[in-house]
C-alpha positions in Angstrom: -50.6 74.2 -61.2 -52.6 72.9 -64.2 -49.7 73.0 -66.7 -47.5 71.3 -64.2 -49.8 68.5 -64.0 -50.3 68.2 -67.7 -46.5 68.1 -68.1 -46.4 65.1 -65.5 -49.3 63.2 -67.5 -47.4 63.8 -70.7 -44.2 62.1 -69.1 -46.2 59.3 -67.6 -47.7 58.4 -71.0 -44.2 58.4 -72.5 -42.6 56.3 -69.7 -44.6 53.1 -70.7 -44.7 50.3 -68.2 -43.4 50.5 -64.4 -40.2 48.9 -63.6 -41.8 45.7 -62.2 -43.1 45.0 -65.5 -39.6 45.1 -66.8 -38.5 42.7 -64.4 -41.2 40.4 -65.6 -39.5 40.3 -69.1 -36.9 37.9 -67.8 -39.7 35.3 -67.6 -41.7 36.4 -70.7 -40.3 39.5 -72.7 -43.1 41.7 -73.9 -42.4 44.4 -76.0 -45.7 46.5 -76.2 -46.3 49.5 -73.9 -49.3 49.7 -71.7 -50.5 52.6 -73.9 -50.6 51.8 -77.5 -48.4 54.1 -79.6 -51.4 55.4 -81.9 -53.3 56.4 -78.8 -50.3 57.8 -76.8 -49.1 60.2 -79.5 -52.3 62.0 -79.9 -53.0 62.4 -76.2 -49.3 63.6 -75.9 -49.9 66.1 -78.5 -53.1 67.3 -77.1 -51.6 67.6 -73.6 -48.7 69.7 -74.9 -51.4 71.9 -77.0 -53.3 72.1 -73.8 -50.3 73.3 -71.7 -49.5 75.8 -74.6 -53.0 77.5 -74.4 -52.9 77.5 -70.5 -49.4 78.4 -69.6 -47.5 79.5 -72.7 -44.4 78.5 -74.7 -42.0 78.0 -71.8 -44.3 75.3 -70.1 -44.7 73.5 -73.4 -40.8 73.4 -73.8 -40.4 72.2 -70.4 -42.9 69.5 -70.9 -41.5 68.4 -74.1 -37.9 68.0 -72.4 -39.9 66.1 -69.5 -41.6 63.9 -71.9 -38.5 63.4 -74.1 -36.3 62.0 -71.2 -39.1 59.8 -69.9 -39.5 58.2 -73.4 -35.5 57.8 -73.6 -35.6 56.3 -70.1 -38.3 53.8 -71.1 -36.6 52.9 -74.4 -33.2 52.4 -72.6 -34.5 50.3 -69.5 -36.6 48.2 -72.3 -33.4 47.6 -74.3 -31.5 46.4 -71.0 -34.4 44.2 -70.1 -34.3 42.7 -73.8 -30.6 42.3 -73.6 -31.1 40.4 -70.4 -34.0 38.1 -71.7 -31.8 37.2 -74.7 -28.8 36.4 -72.5 -31.1 34.0 -70.6 -32.4 32.3 -73.5 -29.1 32.0 -74.9 -28.1 30.2 -71.5 -31.2 28.0 -71.9 -30.2 27.1 -75.5 -26.5 26.2 -74.2 -28.0 24.0 -71.5 -30.2 22.0 -74.1 -27.3 21.8 -76.6 -24.9 20.4 -74.0 -27.8 18.0 -72.7 -28.1 16.7 -76.3 -24.3 16.4 -76.8 -23.8 14.5 -73.6 -26.0 11.7 -74.9 -24.4 11.4 -78.3 -26.4 13.4 -80.5 -24.4 15.1 -83.5 -23.9 18.9 -83.2 -26.3 19.8 -85.9 -29.0 17.7 -84.3 -28.3 19.1 -80.7 -28.6 22.6 -82.3 -31.7 21.9 -84.1 -33.5 20.4 -81.0 -32.4 23.3 -78.9 -33.9 25.5 -81.8 -37.2 23.7 -81.5 -37.4 23.9 -77.8 -36.7 27.7 -77.7 -39.5 28.1 -80.4 -42.0 26.6 -78.2 -44.2 29.1 -76.5 -42.7 32.0 -78.3 -44.6 31.8 -81.6 -41.3 31.7 -83.6 -40.3 35.3 -82.3 -37.2 34.1 -80.4 -33.9 35.5 -82.0 -32.1 32.6 -80.3 -34.1 29.9 -81.7 -33.8 31.7 -85.4 -29.8 31.9 -84.9 -29.8 28.3 -83.7 -31.8 27.2 -86.9 -29.4 28.8 -89.1 -26.4 27.1 -87.2 -28.2 24.0 -87.5 -29.0 24.3 -91.4 -25.4 25.4 -92.2 -23.9 22.5 -90.0 -26.1 19.9 -92.0 -25.3 21.3 -95.2 -21.4 21.5 -94.4 -21.2 25.2 -94.3 -19.2 27.3 -92.1 -20.3 28.0 -88.7 -20.9 31.6 -88.4 -23.7 33.7 -87.0 -25.4 36.4 -89.2 -24.9 39.9 -88.0 -28.5 40.6 -89.0 -30.0 37.9 -87.0 -30.3 39.9 -83.9 -27.3 38.2 -82.3 -24.9 41.2 -81.4 -23.7 39.4 -78.3 -20.0 38.1 -78.1 -21.1 34.9 -77.0 -22.4 33.9 -80.3 -19.1 34.5 -81.7 -17.6 32.2 -78.8 -20.3 29.3 -79.8 -19.3 29.6 -83.5 -15.5 29.5 -82.5 -15.9 26.5 -80.2 -17.9 24.7 -82.7 -15.2 25.3 -85.6 -12.4 24.2 -82.9 -14.4 21.1 -82.2 -14.8 20.2 -86.1 -11.0 21.1 -86.7 -9.3 19.2 -84.0 -12.0 16.6 -82.7 -12.3 18.1 -79.4 -15.7 17.4 -77.5 -18.0 20.2 -78.3 -20.0 19.7 -75.1 -17.1 20.7 -73.0 -16.3 23.8 -75.2 -20.0 25.0 -74.9 -20.1 24.3 -71.4 -17.0 27.0 -70.8 -19.1 29.6 -72.9 -22.1 28.9 -70.7 -20.1 29.1 -67.5 -18.7 32.4 -68.9 -22.3 33.7 -69.5 -23.3 32.7 -66.0 -20.6 34.8 -64.3 -21.2 37.7 -66.5 -25.0 37.5 -65.4 -24.0 37.2 -61.9 -21.6 40.3 -62.3 -24.5 42.2 -63.9 -26.9 41.2 -61.2 -24.5 42.2 -58.4 -23.6 45.5 -59.9 -27.1 46.6 -60.5 -28.0 45.6 -57.0 -25.1 47.8 -55.8 -26.2 50.8 -58.1 -29.9 50.6 -56.8 -29.0 53.2 -54.1 -27.3 55.7 -56.3 -30.1 55.3 -58.9 -32.6 55.9 -56.2 -31.0 58.9 -54.9 -30.8 60.4 -58.5 -34.7 59.7 -58.8 -35.2 61.5 -55.5 -33.1 64.3 -56.4 -35.1 64.9 -59.7 -38.2 65.0 -57.7 -37.0 67.5 -55.2 -37.7 70.5 -57.5 -41.3 69.6 -57.7 -41.5 69.3 -53.8 -39.9 72.7 -53.9 -42.5 74.2 -55.9 -45.3 72.6 -54.2 -44.0 74.2 -50.8 -43.6 77.4 -52.2 -47.0 77.3 -53.4 -48.5 76.1 -50.2 -46.7 79.1 -48.3 -48.1 81.7 -50.8 -44.7 82.2 -52.7 -46.6 81.6 -56.1 -43.8 79.8 -57.8 -46.1 78.1 -60.3 -47.5 81.6 -61.4 -44.0 82.9 -61.7 -42.7 80.0 -63.9 -45.5 79.7 -66.4 -46.1 83.7 -66.6 -43.4 84.1 -69.2 -40.3 86.3 -69.3 -37.7 85.4 -66.6 -40.0 82.8 -64.8 -40.3 80.7 -68.2 -36.5 80.9 -68.8 -35.9 79.5 -65.4 -38.7 76.7 -66.1 -37.0 75.7 -69.2 -33.4 75.6 -67.5 -34.7 73.7 -64.6 -36.3 71.0 -66.6 -33.0 70.7 -69.0 -30.9 70.4 -66.0 -33.1 67.7 -64.3 -33.5 65.7 -67.6 -29.5 66.1 -68.0 -29.1 64.7 -64.5 -31.3 61.8 -65.0 -29.7 61.0 -68.5 -26.0 61.5 -67.0 -26.7 59.0 -64.0 -27.9 56.4 -66.3 -25.1 56.7 -68.6 -22.6 56.4 -65.5 -24.4 53.1 -64.3 -24.0 52.0 -67.7 -20.4 52.5 -68.0 -19.9 50.6 -64.6 -21.9 47.6 -65.6 -20.3 47.4 -69.1 -16.7 48.0 -67.8 
């Protein structure tokens, strides 16, 4: 039973923060894990070494698979939370720009004010504020309103903002109304994402439960005297079954996550 517990400990260390912490990113994004990387790596290596000494090669491979998929899921959900946070910041920036434009401020001034407001409280680490500063500088210098691809602004909404700005400059249309349409589109997309994720909460929970069921089966077999832990960690066919089982569970978790992403991004 000890190799299984060590494997679970490695997976927990790789998993980073709980899901509640990712929900808090919509208010304040924090990219650091609860366990620093410099501390987590040696602990995971030592844990895998202990598994190798106690159970052999097969438990090490299974523990590595479990830790790897836990690390992938943690990074994947962190990226989703970062995209949601970036979208919320962009909505706030558009609201600030529209408010400035509605009282008669020039577009460059409105963009600069929004950048300054977005930089407040973020120590200048906001990608939205950085992109707005670039837009404001180019507008003040009379340059072309485009968004740099290396500014962390891979959202299509940034291209729509640039097109709206160019259209307003070329045809004399009110920029506030064009930006308001971009903001309305972002609000609708956020609502669709939230509704879709809420609808997928049940299937995701089912996938998580199915991933845990093999552990419950092993515990039940151990309690009834079937000794599945000794068989799985004893090498031979048991070790092969342990690796295959861990691989199938990991593939199922990754597959279910990919399916959910395709539904949301469709």
